[in-house]
N, C-alpha and C positions, 0 to 999 in steps of 0.2 A: 452345179445349182449352189450345192451348200459351201462350196468355196466363194462363189461371187458374193452371198449373204454374208459369210464372214467378214470378207473385205471392206464389203458396205459400213458394217457396224464399225469396223477399225475407222475407216474415214470421219463416221458421224462423231464418234469420242473425241478425234483430234480435232473437228471442226470446233465442238463445244469448249474445248482447253483454249484454243484458239480466241474465242469470244471472250471468256474470263479474262484473260491475260490484257486483250485488246484494252478492256476499261482502267486499266491500273496505270498504264502510261508510263514512261521512264522517269526516275527520278531527277530529280535537277539540282543546282544549287540552292543553298537556304536564301530566302527572300530577304529584303530589309523591311523590317515591322513598323517604320517611322510612317509620317503623313502619308497618305495617298500611294500605298504602297504597291507595288505589281509585282509579278513572278519575276523568276530570278533574269529569264530572255526576253521580259516584257510581252509574250505572245500565250497564247492559251493552245494547246492541243487539241486537236480534234476528237475528244473524247464523248462516247455517247452517255451522258448524266442525265438522270429523270430530275433529279434535285439535290439540294444539300441541305443538311439541318446542323444548326448549332446545339450540339447534346449537351455542353458544358459552357459557361461562360466563363471569361477571363478571371482570373482571380481579383484584378485591379479593374474595378468600375467606377473609380473617383479619382479625378486627376486634379492638380494643382497648375495653374497658369504656369506654361512654359515645359512642363513634363513631356516626355516620349510615350507613345503607344506600347504596352507591353500586352502581348499575347499569351503570356504564361498562365497556364491549365485552363486554356480554352482547347475543347475538344470538336472538331467541325466532322460528320457523317455524310459521305456522299451514296444515294440510292442511285445504282445503274440500271441500262436499258432491261436488266434479265431480273430486276428487283432485289439484286445482290447487294450489301451494303459493305461499304469498307470505310475505315478512318482515314482521314485527310491530313496529313501534317502541313505545317508554315513551309516545310522545303518541298513540297510537291510543284512540279512545273505546271505553272497555270493558276496558280493558287496567289488570290490579290486582297489586299485588303486596302477600302477607300474611306474616303469621308473625314478621317480622324484630324480633329485640329484642335489643339489646348491655347489658342491665341489669345481667346477672349473667356469669360465666364460663361457657362450654362449649360443647356443641354445639347450633345452631340449624336448624329446617327452614325453608326461604324458599319459598312456593307463588306461581308466576304464572298467573293466570287471564285467560282471553280467549275469548269467544264461548261461555262455559258451560264451556270445557275448560281442565284443569288441568295444570300439571309443576312438580316442586319439585327443588329442590337442596339441600346442606346446606353452611353455614359455621361458621366456629369463633371464639368471641368468647373472647379471653385477659385475665387481669388484668393489671394496670400495678403493679409494687412500684416503691419508691424505695429506692436505694442511696446511703446517705450515708457519705462518705470524711472520716472526722476526722483530719485529719493531726497534732494535738497539739503545736502547735508556734505556737500564736498565730494562724494564718491562719484565714479564712472556711473551713468545711466545704463539702464539694462535693455536691451531688446530683444522681444520674444515675437515669433513668428506664428500667426494665429490664422488656420483655414476660414474661409468666409463661414459664418454662420456658428461658428464653433466659440466656446467659451474661455477665456484667459483665465488661468489659475491665479489666484491672491496670493502674492509673494509673504514672507514673513515681514512684522511691521518694522520697518526701519527705526533708527536711533539719530538723535542729533545732539552734539556736544552740548551738554550744559551751560546755561548762562552764568558765568562769574561775575559776581557784584553784589552789592545791595541792591533792596527794592524801595519805591518811590513812595509808598503809603502802606499805612497800617491795612492788617488784612491775613486771609488764609493761602498760602502758598503751597505749591506742588514741589517738593525737595526739602534740602536742609538749608541753614544760613551759609550763604557765599557760592551755593552752588545749587542753581535751580534748573532742573532737566526739562529740555521740551518734551512734551507728552504727545506721541503722535495721536491724529485724529481718525485720517480715512486718505483713500486717494483720489484726488480731484481731476476733472477733465480740464482742459483750456479754457473753456467758457463758465469754470468754477463749478461745477455741479459735482457732487459726490458720483464715483462710478459703482454701480452695481453690479458685483460679480456675477451673477445671475444672469445677464444680458448677455446676449450674443453679439459679438465683433462685427461691425460692419463696414469698418473704414479704418484707415490708418489713424491713430491718436498717442498722444502723451500724455500720461498721466502722473501726476506730481503729488508728492507725499506734502500733508497739512499739518501742522503741530500748533500743540498750545501752545503760548510762550510759556516758559517757566517763571518768569518775573512779573507776570499778570495774576492778579488776585483772583481767588475763586470766589464765585458768588455761592454761599452758604448759608444765606439769609432765611432759606426756607426750612432750615433744620430746627428740630425741637430744642429748646433751651431758653435760660433767662438771660445769658450774655454771651458774648462770643466766644468764649472757653467752653461752655457747655454746647454750643451749638458746632465747634469746629470738631470737638470731641465725638460728636454723634454724625458729624460728616465724616470723617475719619473711620469710621466703625462700618459705614454703608459703602465706603468708595476705597478700600485698602491697597496700597501700592508698596512696592518693596522699598522705595525710597523715602516713604513716609511724607508728612506734610509739617510744615512749619508756622504758626500763629505770631503773628506780629500783633503787639496791642500797645496802646498810645494812653492809656488811663491806669488807676488803681481801680481794681474790682474786689468786691466784696463775695466771697464763692463759699457756698455751703459744702460739706462733704460730698465728694462724686462717689457714685457708683463705681464699684470696681471696675478697672479698664481691662476686660475679659474677654479681650479678640485676639486672635494670632495674628502674626507676620503683619506687624504696623509699629511706625513710629512716630512720635509726636511730640514737637518741639515748640516752646514756650518764650519769645524774645521780645524784650522791648524795643518799641520802634522810636527813633528819636535819642536825644540825650536825657539823662536824669534816670530816677530809679522807678519803676512801676512795681507797685507793690499788689499781691493777690492776698487778701486777707481773709483767714478763717472766718465766716460769719456766724457760727455754731458749734458745738462741741462735737468731736469726732476725727476720723481721719481725712485730711484735706484731698489726699490722692492714695488709691491703693492702686498697687501695680503689680500683675502678674496673676492674680486671684480671683476669683469669686467668692460668692456666700458660703459656698458649702466646703471653701479651703482644699477642694479635690482637684477640680476641673484645669487641666493644663492651657497654660496661655503665654504667649512670648511679646507682647507690647512692651516698646521701650517708650520711657516718660524721660524727656529731657528738658531742664530748665537753662537758657542761655544769659547772653549778656542783659543788665539793668533788671533783672527780673529777681525781686526779693519775695518768698513765701515767709507770712507772718501769722504764726499761730496765737492761740490763745493764753491770757495770763491774767489774773487779777489785777497785776500792776500795769499791763500794756493793752493789748488790745482784747476789747470786753472787760466785763465784772466779773469773770470766773477764769478757774484756770481749764484748760482743756481735757488734760488727765487721760488723754491717747496720743499717740505717737502721731505727729504730723503727716509723714509718709510711712506707710505699711507696704514693704516690699517680700512678696512671698509667692510660693508655686508649688501646685501639689502634682506634679510628674516628673520622672527620672529622666525624662529628656528635653524638657522645655523651660526657659527661663523666664524670669519677670526681671526687668532692669529698670534702674532710676539712675539718672546721669544728671551731673551739673558741671555746667562750663565755667568760663571766666566770666566776672562780672556777676555771678549769679548769689543769693544768699538765702540761709533760713536763720529765721531768728524768732524769737517772743512767745517760744511753746513753752508751757508748765505743765509737766506731767507728774504729780507729785502720789502716784498710786502704783499698784504692782501691774497695772494694766501695759503688755509686753515691756516688764522691767522697767518701767520710769521713762522708756525712750523718746527722743523725737522723731528719730529715725529709727525704724526696725527692720532688720535683714533677717527673714525666716527662711523655711525650705525652700532650697534652688534658688532664694531670690539673690541678685547682683546689685551692689551701689557701685556706680564706677563716677570716680570724681575726678574730673581734669582740671579744675578750678574752681572758684567761687570760695565760699567760707560758710561754716555751720558755728554760729558764736551768739552769744545772748541766750540761751536757752537755759530752762530750769529742772533740776530733777532731785529732790530731797531724801528718796529714801533709801535705805541701806544698800551698800554695793550697788549705785545706780550709774547709769550712763547715759550720753545722749546719743550715742550712734550704739547700736546693739547687735551683734553679728554671733547668729546662734543657729543651731538643728543644720540636718546635713546638707553640705556644700553651699551653705550661705558664706557670700563672699565680699569683700569691701575691698577694690583696688584704686589705688591713689596713686596718679600720676601728675599731681598738683592741687591748690587747693589748701586751705587750713579747717581743722576742727580746734578751736580753740576758745577760752576765755568764756568758758559756759560755768553755771553754777552745779557742779553733781560731783560723786565721787572721781570719775572719771570721764574724759570725752569720748572713749571709745570701750567697749568691754568686747572679750570674744571670751566664749565659752567652748573649750575643746570637748567636754563631756557629750554635748549636744550636736558635733559635728561627725562628719563621716570620716571613713580611716584616711588617714594621710590628707585631710581638707587643707587646702592653701587658702587658708581664709583671711588674709592680710595681706597686699604686696604694696610696698611703696618704691617709689619710683621719683624721677624729676626732682622736683622741689616741694612734694608733698609734706603737711607738718600736722603731726596729731600732738596737742601738748600732753596729753596722759594716757595712756593705753593698761586696761586691765586684762589677765590673761586668768581665768577662773576655771576650776573644776571641783565637781562634788562627788565624782563616783569612782572609786578606787578601783573597781573591778572592771570599768571599762578600759580596753587600751586603744582608743581612738585616740588620733594627735591632733594637734592645732597649730597651724604654722604662721610664720611672720617670713615672709620673702622678701629680701633686699635686693632690688635690681641694681646693675652696673650704673653707677652718676647718681645714686641718690644721695641728696644732700640738705639735710633739715633747714629751714628758714631761720630758724630762732636758734641763737648761739648757745643755747642751755640745753639743745638737741631734746630729742625725743624720750619722755619718760615711760618706763616699762612696769608697772607694778604686778605682782603675781598674788593673786588671792588664790589659796587653795583650803580644801576640806579633808584632805588627804595629802598625809606626805609623798605618797605615789605619783602626784602632779608631775612632779620633774622628770621622771621618765619617759612621760608622754607629750613634753613640749617643746618645741624645738625651734630654732633661729635658724634660717637657711640664708648662706652666701649669695653673693650676685651669681646669679644665671644658673643656679645648683652646681657651679663647678668646682668650687673648693670648699672647704672647712672655712669658718671665719675666723680673718684674719684680725690683728690688733685694729688695722684701720677701719674695719668694718662694726667692731665691738664700739668703737668710740662714738659711732651715730648715737648710741642710747646713752642715757645715764639710768642705770640700773636702780629705781627707787626701793620702797620698804616692802617687805615680805608679809601678808597679812595673813591669820589663819584664825579659826575659830578652835582648832586644836592647842589646850594650853604649851602643849611642849614647843610649838613654834609660835607664839604670839609675840608681833611686834619685833621680829628679830630682823637686823642688817643683811638685806640681800646678799651685799659683797663680801660679809663674812663667810657664809656659808654655803656659796655657791661659785662654781668657775664656770667657764665654758671649753669644751674639750671635742676631741673629733669623736665621732659616735660610730665610725667606721663605714658609714655611708654617705660620704662627703658631706655632710651635714653637720654645723655648729651645735651641741646639746648641752642646755643646762644641767649641770650635773651636782649633786648635792656632796658637800665636803664634810665627811664626819670628823 
């Protein structure tokens, strides 16, 4: 009897194991997961399945038109008749995917079938649109594919080659004379509407760059100011751009002293429109333009002010414009920061004249270049100005890193001790305070020093090819308040490449040596000085004992 019970027990266990294995079926080949997929043999095994459940949806639930189905990441669980659950893979025989289609945009129901049971989920098919960016500058257009409902990223602003040529009317223009950049405005649709990049893309479209023509004048009439110069400066300050602005004027303008041009990264050029001279006349005593400095003489600024063709700046003189002398520099160039510079520039056809400064206010100068200031003279002339104080000059170069760079133009025919004075004692160590190149001409230069203990040096640099216009050449007068001056003043040859050669020295006629020291008073410089190698590839003025 016991043996019979034991036998029945073994048979029962074998039967249960058989039922378990019957629910799993035999593995088949992997099915194709594309549209309307079926099992590997197109049939379903006779499996006793109560239900199937999607316990984890596929990773990819959104599709673009034309994409194939991907079941990656999806987990299907089957519950068998005996309530045992088993995972079903896509390679299991009898497993099918139906209903998927990506031919048209919209919501699609996908059905998974196994063992005669089904489970469904929804995916979304999106249209794909092409956004074409036409830069309108001769370059190849760019196509971007965008999913329906997404936003297209705004590309960097394009640029367009500047308009080359002259303008057709007076006014304010974006850019500099002869080269007026096209200024990018925005991207526009084919029906000429500005595209808002916060909008979703809903169709194929072309966005075309739109520019402001560089040679079209800017409307600045609403700015504060009594005339077009003041209004244009106000516009520049509020709308600074790296390429700057050019103002063309077609009339003479009486201008009061202007507030300091005290903003950074800006260029302002004033040019005469049409033929003939356009005068900007100082209407009351003061500095017509103050460049690169504000009222406290400290704040850093880098604005560049340029006067160009047919522009004449007229100062005040009792014998000329007005009934009183100005007694101030017409142009004050200075900066209070070690890294930034204030700059004033003259181009061909420009002129500074008619200013009288008979006071010690900025050494009686008409153009004063102070701390970190820079005066670039590419053309034009400074003539007809007056300063009658002792050892005065029309252009005064002094203090740390003050510089006068001349590649053209003339400073001559003025009434003063000298046309240019350079004060090495107030310049930074090894400062290149005067550079001459091209056809630049200065009628008379003074280099002065009054601090015998300060070993700073003031330099005149002669660039290759420099030829003075005047047959008498440039005259250098050396004014000293100490015999030690000559150890600290150097004249540098072309490009710093060699010691001064005779051909270089001939560019200068060395004039008188003046001093308030009786030992050296009114001695002829040519009898007591020579040029010799300083050992630094620099021609150095050395006293002959």
